[in-house]
C-alpha positions as a Python dict, from the first residue, in 0.01 Angstrom:
ca = {
    (1, 'M'): (0, 0, 0),
    (2, 'D'): (-118, -213, -300),
    (3, 'R'): (194, -347, -468),
    (4, 'S'): (24, -299, -808),
    (5, 'E'): (17, 75, -749),
    (6, 'I'): (398, 88, -716),
    (7, 'G'): (505, 58, -1081),
    (8, 'S'): (850, 214, -1073),
    (9, 'Y'): (1016, 503, -899),
    (10, 'T'): (1291, 753, -975),
    (11, 'A'): (1576, 815, -732),
    (12, 'K'): (1856, 1070, -745),
    (13, 'G'): (2187, 901, -827),
    (14, 'G'): (2248, 542, -928),
    (15, 'F'): (2259, 223, -733),
    (16, 'A'): (2621, 135, -803),
    (17, 'N'): (2617, -242, -750),
    (18, 'E'): (2483, -534, -551),
    (19, 'R'): (2656, -411, -234),
    (20, 'A'): (2491, -74, -263),
    (21, 'I'): (2143, -237, -291),
    (22, 'C'): (2216, -465, 4),
    (23, 'K'): (2322, -162, 202),
    (24, 'K'): (1991, 6, 132),
    (25, 'F'): (1804, -301, 259),
    (26, 'N'): (2021, -309, 569),
    (27, 'E'): (1937, 54, 634),
    (28, 'W'): (1565, -7, 567),
    (29, 'K'): (1448, 186, 868),
    (30, 'N'): (1567, 515, 710),
    (31, 'D'): (1577, 420, 345),
    (32, 'K'): (1258, 501, 144),
    (33, 'E'): (1346, 288, -162),
    (34, 'S'): (1408, -25, 44),
    (35, 'Q'): (1085, 33, 232),
    (36, 'L'): (898, 38, -98),
    (37, 'W'): (1078, -278, -210),
    (38, 'L'): (971, -450, 108),
    (39, 'Q'): (616, -335, 56),
    (40, 'I'): (611, -466, -300),
    (41, 'M'): (725, -803, -152),
    (42, 'G'): (412, -794, 62),
    (43, 'Y'): (552, -683, 397),
    (44, 'D'): (389, -443, 639),
    (45, 'I'): (677, -218, 742),
    (46, 'V'): (551, -179, 1103),
    (47, 'S'): (550, -555, 1146),
    (48, 'I'): (920, -600, 1052),
    (49, 'E'): (1160, -655, 1336),
    (50, 'S'): (1482, -683, 1128),
    (51, 'V'): (1615, -708, 776),
    (52, 'E'): (1955, -857, 682),
    (53, 'A'): (2076, -838, 327),
    (54, 'M'): (2387, -997, 180),
    (55, 'V'): (2547, -1024, -163),
    (56, 'V'): (2545, -1366, -322),
    (57, 'P'): (2882, -1397, -504),
    (58, 'T'): (2893, -1510, -862),
    (59, 'R'): (3131, -1783, -749),
    (60, 'F'): (3131, -1895, -387),
    (61, 'K'): (3290, -2152, -164),
    (62, 'R'): (3130, -2443, 12),
    (63, 'E'): (3134, -2241, 333),
    (64, 'F'): (2888, -1993, 187),
    (65, 'A'): (2649, -2276, 93),
    (66, 'Q'): (2664, -2399, 455),
    (67, 'K'): (2609, -2050, 585),
    (68, 'I'): (2276, -2007, 404),
    (69, 'G'): (2166, -2356, 497),
    (70, 'A'): (2123, -2485, 145),
    (71, 'K'): (1966, -2827, 117),
    (72, 'E'): (2098, -2923, -227),
    (73, 'S'): (2452, -3009, -318),
    (74, 'Y'): (2714, -2738, -349),
    (75, 'E'): (2749, -2823, -721),
    (76, 'D'): (2375, -2787, -794),
    (77, 'L'): (2352, -2468, -584),
    (78, 'L'): (2627, -2310, -795),
    (79, 'K'): (2493, -2453, -1121),
    (80, 'F'): (2137, -2320, -1086),
    (81, 'K'): (2202, -1998, -889),
    (82, 'K'): (2016, -1685, -1011),
    (83, 'A'): (2006, -1476, -691),
    (84, 'D'): (2247, -1181, -665),
    (85, 'A'): (2126, -1084, -316),
    (86, 'Q'): (1951, -1263, -31),
    (87, 'I'): (1725, -1074, 204),
    (88, 'R'): (1634, -1220, 543),
    (89, 'V'): (1328, -1062, 703),
    (90, 'V'): (1213, -1128, 1062),
    (91, 'I'): (853, -1044, 1143),
    (92, 'K'): (782, -925, 1499),
    (93, 'M'): (473, -1133, 1555),
    (94, 'G'): (579, -1486, 1624),
    (95, 'K'): (939, -1413, 1512),
    (96, 'I'): (856, -1541, 1163),
    (97, 'F'): (1168, -1577, 951),
    (98, 'K'): (1143, -1524, 571),
    (99, 'I'): (1401, -1527, 291),
    (100, 'E'): (1369, -1339, -36),
    (101, 'N'): (1617, -1395, -320),
    (102, 'L'): (1670, -1113, -569),
    (103, 'S'): (1807, -1117, -921),
    (104, 'L'): (1959, -770, -977),
    (105, 'K'): (1991, -617, -1325),
    (106, 'K'): (2135, -268, -1381),
    (107, 'A'): (2168, -84, -1709),
    (108, 'N'): (2218, 261, -1851),
    (109, 'S'): (1921, 433, -2018),
    (110, 'D'): (2064, 349, -2360),
    (111, 'A'): (2137, -15, -2277),
    (112, 'D'): (2021, -303, -2503),
    (113, 'Y'): (2065, -670, -2414),
    (114, 'N'): (2212, -830, -2106),
    (115, 'Q'): (2339, -1192, -2082),
    (116, 'V'): (2136, -1395, -1827),
    (117, 'D'): (2277, -1742, -1886),
    (118, 'K'): (2574, -1901, -2060),
    (119, 'R'): (2681, -2262, -2086),
    (120, 'S'): (2811, -2522, -2327),
    (121, 'V'): (2573, -2711, -2551),
    (122, 'D'): (2642, -3032, -2353),
    (123, 'S'): (2547, -2856, -2028),
    (124, 'Y'): (2215, -2755, -2169),
    (125, 'K'): (2162, -3104, -2310),
    (126, 'E'): (2215, -3246, -1961),
    (127, 'M'): (1971, -2988, -1812),
    (128, 'W'): (1698, -3010, -2070),
    (129, 'G'): (1738, -3348, -2241),
    (130, 'F'): (1729, -3255, -2610),
    (131, 'D'): (1848, -3531, -2843),
    (132, 'D'): (2186, -3587, -3012),
    (133, 'E'): (2072, -3441, -3341),
    (134, 'I'): (1972, -3105, -3181),
    (135, 'A'): (2294, -3107, -2975),
    (136, 'F'): (2497, -3160, -3294),
    (137, 'A'): (2308, -2882, -3476),
    (138, 'L'): (2363, -2638, -3183),
    (139, 'K'): (2735, -2717, -3182),
    (140, 'L'): (2741, -2623, -3552),
    (141, 'F'): (2553, -2303, -3448),
    (142, 'T'): (2815, -2217, -3185),
    (143, 'G'): (3114, -2323, -3396),
    (144, 'E'): (3214, -2592, -3144),
    (145, 'I'): (3195, -2821, -3447),
    (146, 'P'): (3329, -2637, -3760),
    (147, 'P'): (3075, -2658, -4046),
    (148, 'F'): (3295, -2828, -4297),
    (149, 'S'): (3467, -3071, -4062),
    (150, 'Q'): (3159, -3293, -4050),
    (151, 'K'): (2941, -3488, -4297),
    (152, 'S'): (2638, -3562, -4080),
    (153, 'I'): (2439, -3253, -4178),
    (154, 'K'): (2443, -3118, -4532),
    (155, 'I'): (2552, -2754, -4518),
    (156, 'S'): (2551, -2501, -4799),
    (157, 'E'): (2893, -2370, -4897),
    (158, 'D'): (2751, -2021, -4908),
    (159, 'L'): (2758, -1953, -4531),
    (160, 'R'): (2758, -1607, -4377),
    (161, 'D'): (3040, -1716, -4150),
    (162, 'K'): (3264, -2010, -4239),
    (163, 'R'): (3336, -2072, -3871),
    (164, 'R'): (2974, -2156, -3773),
    (165, 'V'): (2624, -2212, -3899),
    (166, 'F'): (2337, -1976, -3827),
    (167, 'L'): (2008, -2150, -3744),
    (168, 'D'): (1839, -2035, -4064),
    (169, 'E'): (2118, -2204, -4261),
    (170, 'L'): (2032, -2552, -4121),
    (171, 'P'): (1815, -2794, -4305),
    (172, 'S'): (1440, -2732, -4258),
    (173, 'S'): (1387, -3061, -4068),
    (174, 'I'): (1648, -2969, -3810),
    (175, 'K'): (1525, -2607, -3776),
    (176, 'D'): (1175, -2748, -3712),
    (177, 'A'): (1307, -2994, -3453),
    (178, 'I'): (1486, -2713, -3265),
    (179, 'I'): (1180, -2492, -3266),
    (180, 'S'): (956, -2778, -3163),
    (181, 'F'): (1179, -2878, -2872),
    (182, 'F'): (1193, -2523, -2732),
    (183, 'E'): (818, -2480, -2780),
    (184, 'K'): (740, -2796, -2589),
    (185, 'N'): (996, -2718, -2312),
    (186, 'K'): (957, -2336, -2298),
    (187, 'I'): (843, -2329, -1931),
    (188, 'L'): (1150, -2530, -1816),
    (189, 'V'): (1392, -2330, -2032),
    (190, 'V'): (1257, -1991, -1929),
    (191, 'S'): (1250, -2090, -1565),
    (192, 'D'): (1609, -2214, -1568),
    (193, 'I'): (1755, -1910, -1733),
    (194, 'I'): (1548, -1645, -1542),
    (195, 'K'): (1458, -1805, -1209),
    (196, 'G'): (1702, -2094, -1164),
    (197, 'R'): (1648, -2380, -919),
    (198, 'G'): (1691, -2453, -557),
    (199, 'G'): (1806, -2241, -259),
    (200, 'L'): (1946, -1958, -474),
    (201, 'S'): (1674, -1938, -732),
    (202, 'A'): (1533, -1590, -775),
    (203, 'D'): (1201, -1481, -618),
    (204, 'W'): (1221, -1127, -756),
    (205, 'M'): (1394, -925, -1025),
    (206, 'L'): (1498, -572, -946),
    (207, 'V'): (1603, -364, -1253),
    (208, 'T'): (1768, -23, -1218),
    (209, 'R'): (1811, 204, -1521),
    (210, 'Y'): (2055, 485, -1480),
    (211, 'D'): (2040, 807, -1691),
    (212, 'K'): (2380, 981, -1690),
    (213, 'S'): (2233, 1307, -1828),
    (214, 'T'): (2003, 1355, -1530),
    (215, 'D'): (2192, 1151, -1265),
    (216, 'E'): (1875, 966, -1196),
    (217, 'A'): (1803, 594, -1163),
    (218, 'K'): (1458, 449, -1227),
    (219, 'W'): (1384, 108, -1084),
    (220, 'T'): (1121, -155, -1110),
    (221, 'L'): (1074, -465, -889),
    (222, 'K'): (866, -758, -1020),
    (223, 'D'): (797, -1104, -873),
    (224, 'I'): (962, -1381, -1069),
    (225, 'N'): (644, -1526, -1221),
    (226, 'T'): (554, -1187, -1370),
    (227, 'T'): (919, -1158, -1490),
    (228, 'M'): (914, -1502, -1656),
    (229, 'N'): (583, -1437, -1820),
    (230, 'H'): (706, -1103, -1949),
    (231, 'F'): (1030, -1225, -2101),
    (232, 'G'): (913, -1577, -2204),
    (233, 'G'): (569, -1487, -2335),
    (234, 'G'): (541, -1508, -2713),
    (235, 'E'): (634, -1749, -2988),
    (236, 'V'): (948, -1945, -3040),
    (237, 'S'): (1104, -1855, -3377),
    (238, 'I'): (1430, -1814, -3566),
    (239, 'S'): (1514, -1449, -3606),
    (240, 'K'): (1626, -1268, -3923),
    (241, 'K'): (1977, -1283, -3790),
    (242, 'G'): (1967, -1659, -3760),
    (243, 'S'): (1936, -1687, -3379),
    (244, 'L'): (1658, -1831, -3170),
    (245, 'R'): (1393, -1614, -3009),
    (246, 'I'): (1185, -1737, -2712),
    (247, 'G'): (937, -1453, -2657),
    (248, 'K'): (1161, -1163, -2563),
    (249, 'I'): (1465, -1386, -2494),
    (250, 'V'): (1736, -1430, -2754),
    (251, 'M'): (1964, -1737, -2776),
    (252, 'Q'): (2290, -1662, -2945),
    (253, 'R'): (2641, -1796, -2994),
    (254, 'K'): (2856, -1639, -2725),
    (255, 'G'): (3150, -1544, -2956),
    (256, 'G'): (3452, -1341, -2847),
    (257, 'T'): (3666, -1441, -2552),
    (258, 'P'): (3644, -1632, -2329),
    (259, 'D'): (3401, -1918, -2419),
    (260, 'P'): (3347, -1832, -2791),
    (261, 'T'): (3159, -2157, -2861),
    (262, 'K'): (2913, -2149, -2571),
    (263, 'I'): (2544, -2058, -2600),
    (264, 'Q'): (2422, -1744, -2426),
    (265, 'F'): (2067, -1626, -2351),
    (266, 'K'): (2006, -1252, -2348),
    (267, 'I'): (1723, -1020, -2240),
    (268, 'N'): (1664, -647, -2245),
    (269, 'P'): (1617, -592, -1866),
    (270, 'C'): (1478, -239, -1914),
    (271, 'S'): (1172, -389, -2091),
    (272, 'L'): (1059, -514, -1748),
    (273, 'F'): (940, -159, -1683),
    (274, 'E'): (661, -234, -1928),
    (275, 'A'): (556, -562, -1759),
    (276, 'K'): (200, -584, -1619),
}
């Protein structure tokens, strides 16, 4: 089967969580959805000897890193993880062993945006290397530095929110510097927030969209390059609401509790159904 012919499918009932999806992979011999997923990944079902799927915890101990044979440090593995499930496939001919890492996103049919990454400004500065001026401006944006507690950047007194500065409220030179940085480093940024790095980076994104009214779940499975091109494709700009847009990705202040002054990146996972 040509994987391009398998756009998305509808299944009765929802896939409750990561464990439910791993269970489907582990029961691949009798599960039609998981057989389709394996075919999309490029496998000939008759050539598969075994499939073993396991959930990758959000937080895990060093023993888990040792179990999967990770080559990087435990700290880096945890820092750059994007996989929610790991699939180990053994091919009959030659006992070839392959690993596929999946990023799993589930949403209701009326869902909007989902958070895909969240860190402090300093963490992103360490990852991407933007300068002190951009870091300072982003801390004003998140409220980590209160607007009127500093004198480095001239801020209008007529702010929408006295606790933080929206990007469109920053001086033009700084707005331009932020846009320029994310334009020049868009591939790195999109890769880090969608794919990740290392042994638990994502090879695929599986999105399931559940419709309560019909008790049906539609799903789509895309390779990670198609996924990154879909969400990251398009211009870098400041939105009308004063946040940063990188294609279909939105960068916002986290707000709320916990971590109110962190940056978060959000996507609408259901838009992946439209990806080519």
